[in-house]
N, C-alpha and C positions, 0 to 999 in steps of 0.2 A: 466213845466211837466203837461201833461193832467191828469185830474181826471176822473177815470173810474167809470161809474154807474154799477148797478147790471145787466144791460142788456149787459154789455161788451163794450158799446160805450162811447166815450168821452162825458162829460157833455155838452161841447159847441155844439156838433153835435145834441144832443137831444134838447138843448135850441133853436137851429135854426129850429126845427120842423122836422128833418130828422129821419126816422126810420132806422133800420138795413137794410131793403130792399132798401130804398132810397140811403143809403150810397154806397151799391154795384152797383146799377143801375147807379148812377152818375159817378162812377169810369169807368164803361164800356162806358158810353156816352162820357166822356171826352177823354178816350183813342181812341175810334173810330173817334172822331172829329180830333184828332191830326194826326192819320193815313190818314184820308181823305184829310186833308190839305196838307200833305206831298205828297201823290200820285197825288193830283190835280196839284201841281207844276211840278211834274215829267211828268204828262200827257201833260201839256201845252208845256214843253220843247221838249219832244219827238215828239209831233205833228208838231212843227215848224221845227225840224230837218228832219222829214219825208217829209213835204210839200216842203221844199227848197232844200233838198239834201245836206245840209251843212256837215252832218256827213261824207259823202264820201270825202270831201275836206281834212279831217283830218285823217281818218282811212282807206280810200280806200274801204270801204264797204258801201252799202246802208242801210239807216235806215229801219227797218221792220215795216210795218203798223200793223202787228199783235201785236207787242210790244205796240204800241200806244193804240190799242183797249183793250188790256189786262189791261193796267194801268187805262184807262177810266172806265172799268168795275169794277175794284177794288175800284176806287174812289167812284163810285156810290154805291157799296155794303157797304163800311164803312160809307158813308153819310146816307144810309138807316138805318143802325144800330144806328147811332147817333140820327137821327130824331125820328124814331119810338120807340127808347128806352124810350122816355119821357112818353109813354103810360103806362109804368110799374112803374112809380113813385107813391107812396102813396100820395105824395104832390099834385098830379094832376095839375102840372103847365101847361101842355098841354093835352087836351082831344079830342078824336074823330077826326074830320076832321081838327082840328087846326094844325095837324102835316103837312098837305100838302096844306092848303089854307092860304095864308098870311093875316096878320092883324086881324085874328079872335080873338086872345087872347090879343090884345092890345100892344104887344111888337114889336117895330119897328126893333130891332136887330134880333128877331126871324123871322120877315117877310123877312128880307134880305136873311137869310139862306134858307128859304122856297122857295123864288123866284129862288134863285140859284139852289136849288135841283130840282125844277120843270123843269127849263130850261135844266139842266143836263140830266134828264130823257128823255126829248124830243130829245136832241141831240143824245143820245145813241140809242134811238129807231129808229131814222131816219138815223143813220150812214150807214146802209146797203141798203138805198133806192136810192143811186145815179144812179142806173139803171132805176129807175122809173121816177125821176125828172131830168130835165136838170141840168148839173153839176153846171152851174153858180148860179141857184136858190138854189141848195143844199148847195153849198159852202157858200153863203151868210148867210144861216141859221146856218150852222156849225160854222161860225165865231162868233156867239153869245157866244161861249165858252169864249171869252175874257171878255164879260160882266159877265159871271158866275164867272170867277176868281176874278173880282173886288168885286162883291157882296159877294162871299163866304169869301174873305179875310176881308172885312169890318165886316161881321158877326162874324168871328173868333176873330178879334182884339177887337171888342166892347164887345163880350161875355167874353173874358179874362179879360178885364178891370172891367166889372161888377162883375165877380166872384173872383177878387183879384189875378188873375194869370197873370197879364200883364207883369211882369218881365220875366216869362218863355217864353211867346209868343214873347216878344220883342227880346230876344236873339235867340231862336230857329226859330221862325216864320220869322223874318227878314233874317236870314241866309238861310232858305229854299227858300223864295220867291225872294231873290235878283237875282239869275240866271234867274228865269222865267221872272221877270220884265225887265231884261237886254235883253233877247231874244225877248220879245214882242216889245221893243223899236227898236231893230235892224231890226225886221221883217218889219217895216214900213219905214225904211230908203230907199231913192231912190236907184235903182239898180246900177246906175253908181257909186255911192259912195261905195257900197259893192264890186263892181268889182275892184275899185282902191285899196282896202285893201285886196283883194284876197279871199273874202268869196264866191264869185260866179265868173264864167268864163265870162269875158266881151267880149271876142273875138270869142265866139262860133257862128257857123252858125245858131244855133237854135234861137239866139237872133237877127239875122239880120233882119231889117225891110224889108217888102215886100209890093208891090203894091196890095192892096186888090181887085182892079178891073182888075188885069192882071192874065193870066193863071198861075197856081201853080203846082209845082212838090212836091210830098210827098214821104218821105222815113222814114223807121222805123228801129231803131237800136235794133235788136233782143236780143243783150246782155243786154240792159237796160230794155227792155219791160218785165213787170211782169204780163201782161194780166189782169189788173184790170178792164178794160172795160169802163173807162171814155170816151175814144175817140168814142166808139160805141154809147154811150148815146148822145154825141154832134153831131155826123155826121154818123148816122146809114147806110146811103147809100154809105159811103166811107170806113168805118172801120167795120169789122165783125169778131167776135170771133167764131171760128169753134168749132164743138163738140169735136174735139181732143185737144182743147186748143190753137191751133195756131191762129195767127191774120192775117186775109186777108184784104188787103186794095187796093184802086185804086191809082196808082202812079200819074195819070193825071186826077184829078177830074174836073167836070164842073165848069166854072167860077161862076155859080149861087150858088155853094156850098162853095165859098171861106170863108165866114164869119164862117160857121160851122167848116170848116177844121182848121182855125186859132184858133177857140175856143177849138177844140179837142186837138190841140198841146199845148195850154196853160194849159189845164186841166190835162195833163199827169203828174202824180206825179214823174215819173222817168225821165222826159225830154227825152223820147225816140223818139219823133216825130220831124223830121226836115222838114220845109217847105221853099221852095225857089221859086223864079220866074222862069217861063218856057218860052223859046224862041218859037215863033210861026212863 
């Protein structure tokens, strides 16, 4: 049974050097960290569902990118509360720029979390810049989210061990991260294997190989197309989003634009663009 001092705090808390303020701040910091960990795993899962279209295979509905963006924003918000909450500790474990510059306070486990946070900020900030950068370059940077997941998970588990909460994270953390880890593993499985187990359509015309040096025919499924504009970024002289929201495109683009057209088809998150060889 805890012995309570005149301040109303347990004696062991005071012995550890915590004030009443520190006790409350640490509770907020810990709770926001667990929320951030949970939403990070959900963000990763939803991002994979969105990029691959796997949700539609099971539910008949497309995954919404807005849901992925909302989860990512909430993850960043709770991570911000977790990190900057240390500023309010009387203990001054982290001060000033140590919150967002790694290795300044000498703790490697803190540095892992800070690097993950900095990368997360960069990903969120650049998420809406796919119209500025070529999709392939944007996507490569966006995929650093996998590194964020690894760094943040290492930070969370190491911190839990250091703070004596490893049992809680072992049970809850492993349960939450298991689906995310499974999806990441499946994400990098060859497409032919996924087609065999029914996760993707292996007989679709959209996956039919074409001769990159031959004339191509382009068609767009208007029911699938959500006007994200990735295709326009990759091949602006072939695909154009109109002011009224409709997508205009050239059905028979020049051979010199073949690589850009194929890149546009690959970049479409809804798999709405079909490219096939054209007879001449």
